[in-house]
C-alpha positions, 0 to 999 in steps of 0.5 A: 500499499502506498502512503502519500505525504499529506498536501498541507506540508507543500502549501506556502505559508503566510510569511513566505513569498514565492521569490524570497527564499528562506532568510539567511543569517548575516555575514560577519563585519569587523568591529572597525575599519582597517583604513585609519584616518589621518588628519589632513594637515599631518600629511603634506605632499606624501612626505612626513617632516618630522622624521626629515628634520631629525635626520638632517639634525643627526646629519649635521652633528655627525659631520661637525664631530668628524670635521673636529676630529680629522680636519681640525684636530684639537690644538694642544694647549702649551703649559707655560714653563714654570719658573725654576728657583735658582739655588740660592748663593749661600754667602759665608760671613768672613770672620772679622779679625779680633779687634786687638789692642792698638800697637804700643808705638815709639817716636822715631828720631828725625836727622834732617828737616828742610823746607822754606815758606813760600812767603820766606821770612828768613826764619828758621822754623823748621827745627822748631817742628820736630824739636818734641817742644809744643811751645815752639811752632812751624808757621808759615804766612798765607792760606798754606796751600803748596807749603812742603817740608822733607824729612830724612831718618838717616836710615830705613825705619819702620813707620806706622803713624804720625801725631801732630798738634794743629794750630798756633798753640805757642801763642795761646792769643793766636789759636782762634785767631789764625788759620788752622790746617784742615788736610795734609798729604804725606808722601814717601820716596817710593811713591806711595801716599796718603791724606790726613784730615785734621780736626780744628778747634782742638789743642790736643794731639791728633794721631793717624795710624797707617800700615807699616812703612819702611822708609828713610824719608817723607814729605809733608804738604799742606793741602787746605786750611781754614780761613782766618778767625779774625781779620788782619794781615797778621793772623793770615798764617798757618801753624804746626805746633808739634809733629812726631813720626811713630814707629813700633816700640 
């Protein structure tokens, strides 16, 4: 026996149409588009400007560094020379000789004394100079410059000094009135000489010492004198009241 399917199974439903097939499920769509929108100001003619600027800055910096390293190497700084301290010279003080008592002296005898005043008065005054008596004087008129006397000892003697009294002490009223010698020169036969300065207004003996000289004679010459203490021709003169040569005792 043949069974048939009821016809109602093949009738069209009210919600269906002949030209519309059964509803298909919707296709899957991505949640967002794969294309990202870009703001118009960020793209200019198709090239991004920020990476380009960074690249240029790096290129300039690298060029500067390489140029300094190869084309313009750093100039080494020369240190100024340090001053060297020279060794200081050590000065060794020279030992000074110890002071010793003044050598004792004795009077050397004069054998001859010659010499006239430039204005010769005819008076034998030279012998009075070496007689050892301060009350007798050698005296010449004028300022005394150039007056000279030669002394002889009769043999070789050793001299270490001279002693004299300057001025006219034989006539007490004439000492301050007349001239007084301020400098004399002593000359010896070998050509050596020295000058002796004399104090004025001192009636006592004046003594000068010098290195030992061995000689048989000496010459005295007046170099300068003071002006007279008073006016008048009678006080215009130079005088020595006493003269002694000294030798070692």
